[in-house]
C-alpha positions as CSV (number, residue, x, y, z in Angstrom):
1,M,3.8,7.5,8.1
2,I,1.4,5.3,10.5
3,E,2.7,2.5,12.4
4,L,0.4,0.3,14.7
5,S,1.9,-1.9,17.4
6,N,-0.1,-4.5,19.1
7,L,-3.0,-2.2,19.2
8,T,-6.1,-3.2,21.5
9,K,-9.4,-1.3,22.3
10,S,-11.6,-2.7,24.8
11,F,-14.8,-1.5,26.3
12,N,-15.9,-2.1,30.0
13,S,-12.5,-3.7,30.8
14,G,-12.7,-6.1,33.8
15,Q,-16.4,-6.3,33.8
16,P,-18.6,-9.2,32.8
17,N,-19.8,-7.4,29.6
18,Q,-16.1,-6.4,28.6
19,F,-16.0,-6.0,24.8
20,T,-12.7,-5.9,22.7
21,A,-13.4,-3.9,19.5
22,V,-10.0,-4.1,18.1
23,D,-7.7,-7.1,19.0
24,N,-3.9,-6.8,18.8
25,V,-3.3,-5.2,15.5
26,T,-0.1,-4.4,14.0
27,L,0.0,-2.6,10.8
28,A,2.1,-0.3,8.7
29,I,0.3,2.2,6.5
30,N,2.3,3.7,3.9
31,P,2.0,7.6,3.1
32,Q,0.5,9.1,0.1
33,Q,-1.4,6.0,-0.6
34,I,-5.2,5.0,-0.6
35,T,-5.6,2.4,2.4
36,V,-9.0,0.9,2.7
37,L,-10.3,-1.2,5.8
38,K,-12.8,-3.8,4.6
39,G,-15.1,-5.7,7.0
40,P,-18.5,-6.0,8.1
41,S,-20.2,-4.0,10.6
42,G,-18.8,-4.7,14.3
43,S,-15.3,-5.7,12.8
44,G,-13.4,-2.9,14.5
45,K,-12.9,-0.5,11.5
46,T,-14.2,2.6,13.0
47,S,-12.6,2.0,16.3
48,L,-9.3,1.5,14.6
49,L,-9.6,4.7,12.4
50,S,-10.6,6.6,15.6
51,M,-7.6,5.8,17.4
52,I,-5.4,6.4,14.5
53,G,-7.3,9.9,14.0
54,C,-6.5,10.7,17.9
55,M,-10.2,10.6,18.6
56,A,-10.0,7.7,20.9
57,R,-7.1,6.1,23.0
58,P,-6.0,2.5,22.9
59,T,-6.3,0.2,26.1
60,S,-2.9,-1.2,25.0
61,G,-0.3,-0.9,22.3
62,R,1.3,2.1,20.5
63,I,0.7,4.2,17.3
64,F,3.6,6.1,15.7
65,L,2.9,9.0,13.3
66,R,5.6,10.5,10.9
67,G,5.4,14.0,10.0
68,V,3.7,15.4,12.8
69,A,6.6,16.8,15.1
70,A,5.8,20.3,13.8
71,A,2.5,20.3,15.6
72,L,4.5,19.6,19.1
73,P,6.4,22.1,21.3
74,F,8.9,19.1,21.6
75,R,10.5,15.9,20.0
76,Q,10.5,12.6,21.3
77,D,14.4,11.4,21.6
78,G,15.0,13.2,18.3
79,A,13.1,10.7,16.2
80,D,10.8,11.4,13.0
81,A,8.1,9.2,14.4
82,V,6.0,10.5,17.3
83,E,4.5,8.1,19.6
84,I,1.0,9.7,20.2
85,T,-0.8,7.0,22.7
86,S,0.5,8.6,25.7
87,L,0.5,12.2,25.0
88,P,-1.6,14.8,26.6
89,E,-4.9,15.6,25.2
90,R,-3.9,19.1,24.4
91,F,-1.3,17.8,22.2
92,L,-3.6,15.3,20.6
93,N,-5.9,18.0,19.7
94,E,-3.3,20.1,17.8
95,I,-2.2,16.9,15.9
96,R,-5.9,15.9,15.1
97,R,-6.2,19.7,13.7
98,S,-2.9,20.0,11.8
99,T,-2.7,16.4,10.5
100,F,-6.0,14.8,10.0
101,G,-9.4,15.7,8.0
102,F,-12.1,13.6,8.8
103,I,-15.1,12.6,6.6
104,F,-18.0,10.9,8.7
105,Q,-20.7,8.2,7.7
106,Q,-23.4,10.8,8.6
107,F,-21.4,13.9,7.4
108,N,-21.9,15.6,10.8
109,L,-22.4,19.1,9.3
110,V,-24.0,21.5,11.4
111,K,-27.6,22.5,10.6
112,G,-28.7,26.0,10.5
113,I,-25.7,27.4,9.1
114,S,-24.3,28.1,5.7
115,V,-22.3,25.5,3.6
116,L,-19.3,27.9,3.7
117,E,-19.4,28.3,7.6
118,N,-19.8,24.6,7.7
119,V,-16.4,24.2,5.6
120,M,-14.9,27.1,7.8
121,L,-15.6,25.4,11.2
122,P,-12.3,23.6,11.7
123,A,-10.1,26.5,11.1
124,Y,-11.0,28.8,13.6
125,P,-9.2,27.1,16.5
126,T,-5.7,27.2,14.6
127,G,-5.4,30.9,15.2
128,E,-5.3,31.6,11.6
129,G,-7.0,34.8,10.2
130,R,-10.4,34.5,9.2
131,A,-9.9,36.1,5.9
132,E,-7.2,33.8,5.0
133,F,-9.0,30.5,5.8
134,R,-12.5,32.0,4.3
135,A,-10.6,32.3,1.1
136,R,-9.4,28.9,1.1
137,A,-13.2,27.6,2.0
138,V,-14.2,29.5,-1.1
139,S,-11.5,28.0,-3.2
140,L,-12.5,24.5,-1.9
141,L,-16.0,25.1,-2.9
142,E,-15.1,26.0,-6.3
143,Q,-12.7,22.9,-6.8
144,F,-15.7,20.7,-5.9
145,S,-18.1,22.8,-8.4
146,I,-20.4,23.8,-5.1
147,A,-19.5,27.3,-4.7
148,R,-22.8,28.4,-5.7
149,L,-24.2,26.6,-2.6
150,A,-21.8,28.8,-0.2
151,S,-24.8,30.9,1.5
152,Q,-27.2,27.8,1.5
153,R,-28.3,26.0,4.6
154,V,-26.9,22.5,4.7
155,E,-30.3,20.6,5.5
156,L,-31.4,21.9,2.0
157,L,-29.0,20.0,0.1
158,S,-29.0,16.5,-1.8
159,G,-26.7,13.6,-0.5
160,G,-24.1,14.3,-3.1
161,E,-23.8,17.9,-2.3
162,L,-23.4,17.0,1.5
163,Q,-20.6,14.6,0.5
164,R,-18.9,17.4,-1.3
165,V,-19.2,19.9,1.6
166,A,-18.0,17.2,4.1
167,I,-14.9,16.6,1.9
168,A,-14.3,20.3,1.6
169,R,-14.6,20.7,5.4
170,A,-12.0,17.7,5.9
171,L,-9.5,19.8,3.6
172,I,-9.8,23.1,5.1
173,N,-6.6,22.8,7.4
174,N,-4.8,21.3,4.5
175,P,-4.2,17.9,6.3
176,S,-1.7,15.2,5.2
177,I,-4.1,12.3,6.2
178,I,-7.8,12.2,5.2
179,I,-9.8,9.7,7.3
180,A,-13.2,8.6,5.9
181,D,-15.8,6.2,7.7
182,E,-18.2,4.5,5.5
183,P,-18.2,7.4,3.4
184,T,-20.5,5.9,0.5
185,A,-23.1,4.3,3.0
186,H,-25.8,7.0,2.1
187,L,-24.7,7.5,-1.5
188,D,-26.0,5.9,-4.6
189,S,-23.7,4.1,-7.0
190,K,-23.2,7.1,-9.2
191,L,-22.2,9.3,-6.3
192,S,-20.2,6.7,-4.9
193,H,-18.0,6.3,-8.0
194,E,-17.7,10.1,-8.0
195,F,-16.4,9.9,-4.3
196,M,-13.8,7.5,-5.3
197,E,-12.6,10.0,-8.1
198,I,-12.3,12.6,-5.7
199,V,-10.3,10.4,-3.4
200,G,-7.8,9.6,-6.5
201,R,-7.4,13.2,-7.1
202,L,-6.6,13.8,-3.3
203,K,-3.9,11.1,-3.5
204,G,-2.4,12.8,-6.6
205,E,-2.2,15.9,-4.3
206,G,0.1,13.8,-2.1
207,K,-2.6,13.1,0.6
208,S,-2.7,9.7,2.4
209,V,-6.4,8.3,2.3
210,L,-7.8,5.8,5.0
211,I,-11.2,4.6,4.2
212,A,-13.2,2.2,6.2
213,S,-16.0,0.4,4.1
214,H,-17.8,-2.6,3.3
215,D,-18.7,-1.2,-0.1
216,P,-17.5,-3.1,-3.0
217,I,-17.3,0.2,-5.0
218,V,-14.5,1.4,-2.6
219,F,-12.9,-2.0,-1.9
220,D,-12.8,-3.2,-5.5
221,S,-11.8,0.1,-6.8
222,P,-8.6,0.2,-9.0
223,L,-7.5,3.3,-7.2
224,I,-6.6,1.7,-3.9
225,D,-3.0,0.6,-3.1
226,T,-3.7,-1.6,0.1
227,L,-6.6,-3.6,1.1
228,V,-6.9,-4.6,4.9
229,E,-9.6,-7.0,5.7
230,M,-11.0,-6.9,9.5
231,R,-13.4,-9.3,11.3
232,D,-13.9,-9.7,15.1
233,G,-11.5,-6.7,15.8
234,A,-8.4,-8.3,14.2
235,I,-6.7,-8.2,10.8
236,V,-7.3,-11.5,8.7
237,A,-5.7,-10.4,5.6
238,S,-3.6,-7.7,4.1
239,R,-2.4,-7.2,0.6
240,S,-1.1,-4.6,-1.7
241,C,-3.2,-3.9,-4.6
242,R,-0.5,-2.6,-6.9
């Protein structure tokens, strides 16, 4: 589903303080599996996920996504894999909305509005009727056993409740790929194990899950399919866990 070819991301290019966050990464990520990027802080995990998720452009190299042609008004040479690195921003926005669901380290929920409204937010730009995606949001809250919190403001929730709201929000547009950046960084061990159980369910539903983490509960989980180790922006090891 995802192919990275010689991907590099540099900041302040050509300046004395140039920094290369991702260094010539080539990687194939299989669909409907759990792939974990393991590495210390500063190893390039977040930058790599940002480029895969169409939130940042690489300095060089290419990214190919399969299964996203329906989000575009054209096809690239009739191929099933779309090369996204040179697409205009308006097309990247559509791919980002329809293909990816994001779970951030800080959750990035909007304070001052309810749990239900937070979950619904990513669906507004799609043009779908509000009644339809509201019903889907309520269903997701029920699925994660937090429907009772639908009218609660998010700043009043516990860490585990915030995590479940963030997952529900990531799923509102029914994405095929879930991207999670250090999702257990602010959770205790019990909640981290619960998060991985949810990830296993998502895989069982046919989702592809990409996780960046330096948490052993994540990268040692028996649920993961592929472990990719990063350091200094480069891949130092990649192995199948099956």
